[in-house]
C-alpha atoms as a printed R data frame, in Angstrom:
    type eleno elety resid chain resno       x       y       z
1   ATOM     1    CA   UNK     A     1  16.772  71.813 -41.733
2   ATOM     2    CA   UNK     A     2  18.210  69.399 -44.578
3   ATOM     3    CA   UNK     A     3  20.545  67.860 -42.263
4   ATOM     4    CA   UNK     A     4  17.557  67.325 -39.292
5   ATOM     5    CA   UNK     A     5  15.392  65.326 -42.080
6   ATOM     6    CA   UNK     A     6  18.475  63.583 -43.251
7   ATOM     7    CA   UNK     A     7  18.987  62.282 -39.880
8   ATOM     8    CA   UNK     A     8  15.439  61.565 -39.452
9   ATOM     9    CA   UNK     A     9  15.408  59.088 -42.496
10  ATOM    10    CA   UNK     A    10  18.552  57.415 -41.580
11  ATOM    11    CA   UNK     A    11  17.127  56.647 -38.083
12  ATOM    12    CA   UNK     A    12  14.030  55.356 -39.653
13  ATOM    13    CA   UNK     A    13  15.610  53.270 -42.408
14  ATOM    14    CA   UNK     A    14  17.984  51.588 -39.476
15  ATOM    15    CA   UNK     A    15  14.717  51.109 -37.305
16  ATOM    16    CA   UNK     A    16  13.256  48.924 -40.280
17  ATOM    17    CA   UNK     A    17  16.404  47.030 -41.011
18  ATOM    18    CA   UNK     A    18  16.526  46.075 -37.081
19  ATOM    19    CA   UNK     A    19  12.971  45.620 -37.016
20  ATOM    20    CA   UNK     A    20  12.729  43.411 -40.179
21  ATOM    21    CA   UNK     A    21  16.154  41.385 -38.788
22  ATOM    22    CA   UNK     A    22  14.465  40.787 -35.712
23  ATOM    23    CA   UNK     A    23  11.634  39.329 -37.135
24  ATOM    24    CA   UNK     A    24  13.357  37.256 -39.360
25  ATOM    25    CA   UNK     A    25  15.380  36.196 -36.548
26  ATOM    26    CA   UNK     A    26  12.148  34.974 -34.648
27  ATOM    27    CA   UNK     A    27  10.775  33.122 -37.749
28  ATOM    28    CA   UNK     A    28  13.903  31.008 -37.572
29  ATOM    29    CA   UNK     A    29  14.314  30.489 -34.276
30  ATOM    30    CA   UNK     A    30  10.697  28.916 -34.175
31  ATOM    31    CA   UNK     A    31  10.891  25.190 -34.127
32  ATOM    32    CA   UNK     A    32   8.872  23.485 -36.642
33  ATOM    33    CA   UNK     A    33   6.970  19.877 -35.680
34  ATOM    34    CA   UNK     A    34   7.073  17.743 -38.226
35  ATOM    35    CA   UNK     A    35   4.101  16.779 -39.598
36  ATOM    36    CA   UNK     A    36   3.487  12.773 -39.367
37  ATOM    37    CA   UNK     A    37   2.838  10.894 -42.373
38  ATOM    38    CA   UNK     A    38  -0.291   9.153 -42.220
39  ATOM    39    CA   UNK     A    39  -2.557   6.146 -44.339
40  ATOM    40    CA   UNK     A    40  -5.025   3.735 -43.613
41  ATOM    41    CA   UNK     A    41  -5.510  -0.126 -43.324
42  ATOM    42    CA   UNK     A    42  -8.664  -1.939 -43.722
43  ATOM    43    CA   UNK     A    43  -9.284  -5.307 -41.273
44  ATOM    44    CA   UNK     A    44 -11.324  -8.701 -42.598
45  ATOM    45    CA   UNK     A    45 -14.450  -7.111 -40.715
46  ATOM    46    CA   UNK     A    46 -14.090  -3.928 -42.978
47  ATOM    47    CA   UNK     A    47 -13.287  -1.768 -40.321
48  ATOM    48    CA   UNK     A    48 -10.778   0.902 -41.571
49  ATOM    49    CA   UNK     A    49  -8.247   2.038 -39.422
50  ATOM    50    CA   UNK     A    50  -5.838   5.175 -39.372
51  ATOM    51    CA   UNK     A    51  -2.165   4.644 -39.858
52  ATOM    52    CA   UNK     A    52   0.830   6.853 -38.958
53  ATOM    53    CA   UNK     A    53   4.542   6.549 -39.352
54  ATOM    54    CA   UNK     A    54   6.665   6.745 -36.773
55  ATOM    55    CA   UNK     A    55  10.390   6.296 -36.914
56  ATOM    56    CA   UNK     A    56  10.658   3.443 -39.646
57  ATOM    57    CA   UNK     A    57   7.874   1.809 -38.783
58  ATOM    58    CA   UNK     A    58   3.961   2.503 -39.619
59  ATOM    59    CA   UNK     A    59   1.611   1.790 -36.813
60  ATOM    60    CA   UNK     A    60  -2.126   1.866 -36.393
61  ATOM    61    CA   UNK     A    61  -3.079   4.828 -34.958
62  ATOM    62    CA   UNK     A    62  -6.208   3.559 -33.612
63  ATOM    63    CA   UNK     A    63  -7.328   0.276 -31.487
64  ATOM    64    CA   UNK     A    64  -8.208  -2.768 -33.308
65  ATOM    65    CA   UNK     A    65 -11.844  -3.586 -33.280
66  ATOM    66    CA   UNK     A    66 -12.056  -6.951 -35.563
67  ATOM    67    CA   UNK     A    67 -14.685  -9.286 -34.477
68  ATOM    68    CA   UNK     A    68 -13.150 -11.931 -37.279
69  ATOM    69    CA   UNK     A    69  -9.475 -13.341 -37.419
70  ATOM    70    CA   UNK     A    70  -7.816 -13.046 -40.868
71  ATOM    71    CA   UNK     A    71  -9.134 -16.200 -42.304
72  ATOM    72    CA   UNK     A    72 -12.702 -15.336 -41.621
73  ATOM    73    CA   UNK     A    73 -13.514 -17.139 -38.652
74  ATOM    74    CA   UNK     A    74 -15.540 -15.257 -35.994
75  ATOM    75    CA   UNK     A    75 -13.736 -14.407 -32.774
76  ATOM    76    CA   UNK     A    76 -16.576 -15.318 -29.677
77  ATOM    77    CA   UNK     A    77 -17.284 -12.561 -27.678
78  ATOM    78    CA   UNK     A    78 -17.365 -13.439 -23.812
79  ATOM    79    CA   UNK     A    79 -19.337 -11.137 -21.324
80  ATOM    80    CA   UNK     A    80 -19.668 -13.664 -18.607
81  ATOM    81    CA   UNK     A    81 -16.799 -13.082 -16.033
82  ATOM    82    CA   UNK     A    82 -16.411 -17.106 -15.404
83  ATOM    83    CA   UNK     A    83 -16.492 -17.519 -19.037
84  ATOM    84    CA   UNK     A    84 -13.841 -15.183 -19.528
85  ATOM    85    CA   UNK     A    85 -11.677 -16.964 -16.703
86  ATOM    86    CA   UNK     A    86 -11.762 -20.426 -19.245
87  ATOM    87    CA   UNK     A    87  -9.302 -18.503 -21.094
88  ATOM    88    CA   UNK     A    88 -10.751 -19.483 -24.771
89  ATOM    89    CA   UNK     A    89  -9.551 -16.721 -27.398
90  ATOM    90    CA   UNK     A    90 -12.144 -14.039 -27.442
91  ATOM    91    CA   UNK     A    91 -12.979 -10.237 -26.953
92  ATOM    92    CA   UNK     A    92 -15.081  -8.120 -24.932
93  ATOM    93    CA   UNK     A    93 -15.861  -4.397 -25.069
94  ATOM    94    CA   UNK     A    94 -15.044  -2.612 -21.651
95  ATOM    95    CA   UNK     A    95 -18.373  -2.760 -19.464
96  ATOM    96    CA   UNK     A    96 -20.208  -3.201 -22.670
97  ATOM    97    CA   UNK     A    97 -19.522   0.777 -23.536
98  ATOM    98    CA   UNK     A    98 -20.362   1.224 -27.278
99  ATOM    99    CA   UNK     A    99 -18.095   4.675 -26.187
100 ATOM   100    CA   UNK     A   100 -14.853   2.062 -25.661
101 ATOM   101    CA   UNK     A   101 -12.295   2.528 -28.163
102 ATOM   102    CA   UNK     A   102 -11.766  -0.400 -29.838
103 ATOM   103    CA   UNK     A   103 -11.704  -4.214 -28.078
104 ATOM   104    CA   UNK     A   104 -10.348  -5.976 -25.503
105 ATOM   105    CA   UNK     A   105  -8.731  -9.193 -26.559
106 ATOM   106    CA   UNK     A   106  -7.109 -11.905 -24.525
107 ATOM   107    CA   UNK     A   107  -3.780 -13.635 -25.203
108 ATOM   108    CA   UNK     A   108  -4.840 -16.747 -26.690
109 ATOM   109    CA   UNK     A   109  -6.781 -14.341 -29.602
110 ATOM   110    CA   UNK     A   110  -3.875 -12.241 -29.673
111 ATOM   111    CA   UNK     A   111  -1.588 -15.721 -30.512
112 ATOM   112    CA   UNK     A   112  -4.380 -17.509 -32.536
113 ATOM   113    CA   UNK     A   113  -2.732 -18.807 -35.612
114 ATOM   114    CA   UNK     A   114  -5.752 -17.869 -37.354
115 ATOM   115    CA   UNK     A   115  -4.466 -14.584 -37.304
116 ATOM   116    CA   UNK     A   116  -5.545 -11.218 -35.269
117 ATOM   117    CA   UNK     A   117  -3.837  -8.324 -37.216
118 ATOM   118    CA   UNK     A   118  -5.060  -7.409 -41.061
119 ATOM   119    CA   UNK     A   119  -3.082  -8.915 -43.689
120 ATOM   120    CA   UNK     A   120   0.400  -7.766 -43.861
121 ATOM   121    CA   UNK     A   121   0.477  -6.392 -40.335
122 ATOM   122    CA   UNK     A   122   1.151  -8.016 -37.155
123 ATOM   123    CA   UNK     A   123   0.300  -7.179 -33.207
124 ATOM   124    CA   UNK     A   124   3.285  -5.118 -32.053
125 ATOM   125    CA   UNK     A   125   5.964  -6.968 -30.418
126 ATOM   126    CA   UNK     A   126   8.566  -6.035 -27.664
127 ATOM   127    CA   UNK     A   127  11.044  -4.926 -29.828
128 ATOM   128    CA   UNK     A   128   8.265  -2.853 -31.616
129 ATOM   129    CA   UNK     A   129   7.268  -1.132 -28.685
130 ATOM   130    CA   UNK     A   130  11.078  -0.451 -27.582
131 ATOM   131    CA   UNK     A   131  11.808   1.197 -31.357
132 ATOM   132    CA   UNK     A   132   8.892   3.220 -30.830
133 ATOM   133    CA   UNK     A   133  10.161   4.486 -27.336
134 ATOM   134    CA   UNK     A   134  13.662   4.648 -28.765
135 ATOM   135    CA   UNK     A   135  12.536   6.883 -31.594
136 ATOM   136    CA   UNK     A   136  10.579   9.299 -29.125
137 ATOM   137    CA   UNK     A   137  13.985   9.529 -27.201
138 ATOM   138    CA   UNK     A   138  13.608   7.149 -24.696
139 ATOM   139    CA   UNK     A   139  17.038   6.582 -23.218
140 ATOM   140    CA   UNK     A   140  18.416   2.931 -23.558
141 ATOM   141    CA   UNK     A   141  18.725   2.593 -19.568
142 ATOM   142    CA   UNK     A   142  14.811   3.539 -19.454
143 ATOM   143    CA   UNK     A   143  13.821   1.355 -22.194
144 ATOM   144    CA   UNK     A   144  14.707  -1.967 -20.287
145 ATOM   145    CA   UNK     A   145  13.316  -0.932 -17.137
146 ATOM   146    CA   UNK     A   146   9.951  -2.341 -15.645
147 ATOM   147    CA   UNK     A   147   7.217  -0.094 -14.055
148 ATOM   148    CA   UNK     A   148   6.660   3.705 -14.681
149 ATOM   149    CA   UNK     A   149   9.681   5.090 -16.825
150 ATOM   150    CA   UNK     A   150   9.278   8.822 -17.103
151 ATOM   151    CA   UNK     A   151  12.343   9.725 -19.476
152 ATOM   152    CA   UNK     A   152  11.608  12.467 -22.018
153 ATOM   153    CA   UNK     A   153   7.705  12.506 -20.964
154 ATOM   154    CA   UNK     A   154   7.234   9.569 -23.968
155 ATOM   155    CA   UNK     A   155   3.643   8.566 -22.841
156 ATOM   156    CA   UNK     A   156   2.986  12.377 -23.235
157 ATOM   157    CA   UNK     A   157   3.567  12.244 -26.964
158 ATOM   158    CA   UNK     A   158   1.742   9.118 -27.476
159 ATOM   159    CA   UNK     A   159  -1.492  10.321 -25.565
160 ATOM   160    CA   UNK     A   160  -4.085  12.034 -27.666
161 ATOM   161    CA   UNK     A   161  -4.563  15.916 -26.836
162 ATOM   162    CA   UNK     A   162  -7.148  17.002 -24.188
163 ATOM   163    CA   UNK     A   163 -10.260  14.914 -23.044
164 ATOM   164    CA   UNK     A   164 -11.225  13.596 -26.087
165 ATOM   165    CA   UNK     A   165 -11.893   9.933 -25.109
166 ATOM   166    CA   UNK     A   166 -10.266  10.003 -21.948
167 ATOM   167    CA   UNK     A   167 -13.634  11.464 -20.493
168 ATOM   168    CA   UNK     A   168 -13.785  11.165 -17.093
169 ATOM   169    CA   UNK     A   169 -11.085  13.889 -16.785
170 ATOM   170    CA   UNK     A   170 -10.584  17.087 -18.141
171 ATOM   171    CA   UNK     A   171  -6.801  17.764 -17.613
172 ATOM   172    CA   UNK     A   172  -4.978  14.923 -19.453
173 ATOM   173    CA   UNK     A   173  -1.324  15.012 -19.837
174 ATOM   174    CA   UNK     A   174  -0.675  14.647 -23.542
175 ATOM   175    CA   UNK     A   175   0.188  16.246 -26.864
176 ATOM   176    CA   UNK     A   176   0.188  13.386 -29.515
177 ATOM   177    CA   UNK     A   177   3.514  14.745 -31.148
178 ATOM   178    CA   UNK     A   178   4.058  11.322 -32.367
179 ATOM   179    CA   UNK     A   179   0.527  10.896 -33.877
180 ATOM   180    CA   UNK     A   180   0.312   7.765 -32.019
181 ATOM   181    CA   UNK     A   181  -3.353   8.641 -30.750
182 ATOM   182    CA   UNK     A   182  -3.665   6.825 -27.585
183 ATOM   183    CA   UNK     A   183  -6.748   6.671 -26.438
184 ATOM   184    CA   UNK     A   184  -8.410   5.179 -22.833
185 ATOM   185    CA   UNK     A   185  -9.818   1.761 -23.239
186 ATOM   186    CA   UNK     A   186  -9.157   0.258 -19.575
187 ATOM   187    CA   UNK     A   187  -8.909  -3.535 -19.145
188 ATOM   188    CA   UNK     A   188 -10.211  -6.728 -18.074
189 ATOM   189    CA   UNK     A   189  -9.017  -8.560 -15.250
190 ATOM   190    CA   UNK     A   190  -7.827 -12.275 -15.256
191 ATOM   191    CA   UNK     A   191 -10.798 -13.141 -12.705
192 ATOM   192    CA   UNK     A   192 -13.241 -11.298 -15.621
193 ATOM   193    CA   UNK     A   193 -14.120  -8.186 -13.591
194 ATOM   194    CA   UNK     A   194 -13.736  -4.662 -15.138
195 ATOM   195    CA   UNK     A   195 -10.082  -3.192 -14.646
196 ATOM   196    CA   UNK     A   196  -9.930   0.009 -12.510
197 ATOM   197    CA   UNK     A   197  -9.358   2.320 -13.598
198 ATOM   198    CA   UNK     A   198 -10.823   1.934 -17.114
199 ATOM   199    CA   UNK     A   199 -11.888   4.021 -19.726
200 ATOM   200    CA   UNK     A   200 -11.413   7.688 -19.308
201 ATOM   201    CA   UNK     A   201  -8.074   7.228 -17.108
202 ATOM   202    CA   UNK     A   202  -5.830   4.398 -18.525
203 ATOM   203    CA   UNK     A   203  -5.359   2.430 -21.633
204 ATOM   204    CA   UNK     A   204  -3.731  -1.166 -21.703
205 ATOM   205    CA   UNK     A   205  -1.931  -2.826 -24.521
206 ATOM   206    CA   UNK     A   206  -0.634  -6.139 -25.568
207 ATOM   207    CA   UNK     A   207   2.882  -6.981 -26.811
208 ATOM   208    CA   UNK     A   208   2.890 -10.013 -28.594
209 ATOM   209    CA   UNK     A   209   5.978 -11.187 -26.751
210 ATOM   210    CA   UNK     A   210   5.725 -13.702 -24.026
211 ATOM   211    CA   UNK     A   211   7.812 -13.156 -20.727
212 ATOM   212    CA   UNK     A   212   7.050 -16.720 -19.458
213 ATOM   213    CA   UNK     A   213   4.595 -19.605 -20.026
214 ATOM   214    CA   UNK     A   214   1.748 -17.768 -17.716
215 ATOM   215    CA   UNK     A   215   2.524 -13.925 -18.827
216 ATOM   216    CA   UNK     A   216   3.179 -11.291 -21.511
217 ATOM   217    CA   UNK     A   217   4.303  -8.037 -22.018
218 ATOM   218    CA   UNK     A   218   2.497  -4.838 -22.360
219 ATOM   219    CA   UNK     A   219   2.302  -1.148 -21.825
220 ATOM   220    CA   UNK     A   220  -0.040   1.334 -19.912
221 ATOM   221    CA   UNK     A   221  -0.439   5.044 -20.513
222 ATOM   222    CA   UNK     A   222  -2.280   7.001 -17.557
223 ATOM   223    CA   UNK     A   223  -4.423  10.533 -18.053
224 ATOM   224    CA   UNK     A   224  -1.882  12.349 -15.465
225 ATOM   225    CA   UNK     A   225   1.418  10.216 -16.057
226 ATOM   226    CA   UNK     A   226   4.054  11.423 -18.574
227 ATOM   227    CA   UNK     A   227   5.792   7.953 -18.701
228 ATOM   228    CA   UNK     A   228   5.193   4.610 -20.276
229 ATOM   229    CA   UNK     A   229   4.283   1.717 -17.822
230 ATOM   230    CA   UNK     A   230   6.238  -1.601 -19.080
231 ATOM   231    CA   UNK     A   231   5.352  -4.685 -17.322
232 ATOM   232    CA   UNK     A   232   4.191  -8.491 -17.551
233 ATOM   233    CA   UNK     A   233   0.417  -9.518 -17.009
234 ATOM   234    CA   UNK     A   234  -1.451 -12.875 -17.155
235 ATOM   235    CA   UNK     A   235  -2.738 -14.028 -20.417
236 ATOM   236    CA   UNK     A   236  -6.111 -14.098 -19.052
237 ATOM   237    CA   UNK     A   237  -6.409 -10.270 -18.963
238 ATOM   238    CA   UNK     A   238  -8.176  -8.328 -21.556
239 ATOM   239    CA   UNK     A   239  -6.160  -5.353 -23.438
240 ATOM   240    CA   UNK     A   240  -6.359  -3.270 -26.432
241 ATOM   241    CA   UNK     A   241  -4.164  -4.196 -29.459
242 ATOM   242    CA   UNK     A   242  -1.947  -2.134 -31.836
243 ATOM   243    CA   UNK     A   243  -0.835  -3.420 -35.104
244 ATOM   244    CA   UNK     A   244   2.539  -2.817 -36.883
245 ATOM   245    CA   UNK     A   245   3.333  -3.013 -40.621
246 ATOM   246    CA   UNK     A   246   5.207  -5.941 -41.496
């Protein structure tokens, strides 16, 4: 009887040790997603934006929505399509929809000597965008390509989770791993009409880097694509803006 009890006891101890080891091993193998470092910045209009550190750079985690230049001058708002085509520095809100995330600006506003970005910040350059993509593990070969670049699902890492602000669809491919919180703001076309797809399906952002006299670089994200679209676009389009700390 004593031997039987001793044997049973040894089996229990061994089982406990194996179970403890298994649990410890599971905890060790579970990947830990780093929590992005965050902050805020305030523009001259008094808007407060969330910010996030991605790699070595601080980015706005929201689209710009200032109606004033950094020097305090008002930026004109243009609703009429014909007036928009004239190309004066201006902003608009997609389809005048109050739910649109941020404002859309044309190139003249982006590059105005009055300054569009908050003090101590600048509109993301082409190199800023590339460094962001590089940090999120897009390959060097893909970084310099145009059109859709699906490498490492960088687009999913930039887009906010779930249907929030991608209101047209329930199934949005995004995990916001970076903390960038990209939202679907739509765009305004060079003829003054609203882009299709608009809010709820696609987001478009300026790079402050020219491609040539008539065009500048941009980025696009789509609700059901895991990549990032890189191309150049005519300067009288209206796109969203993200800023980077100097």
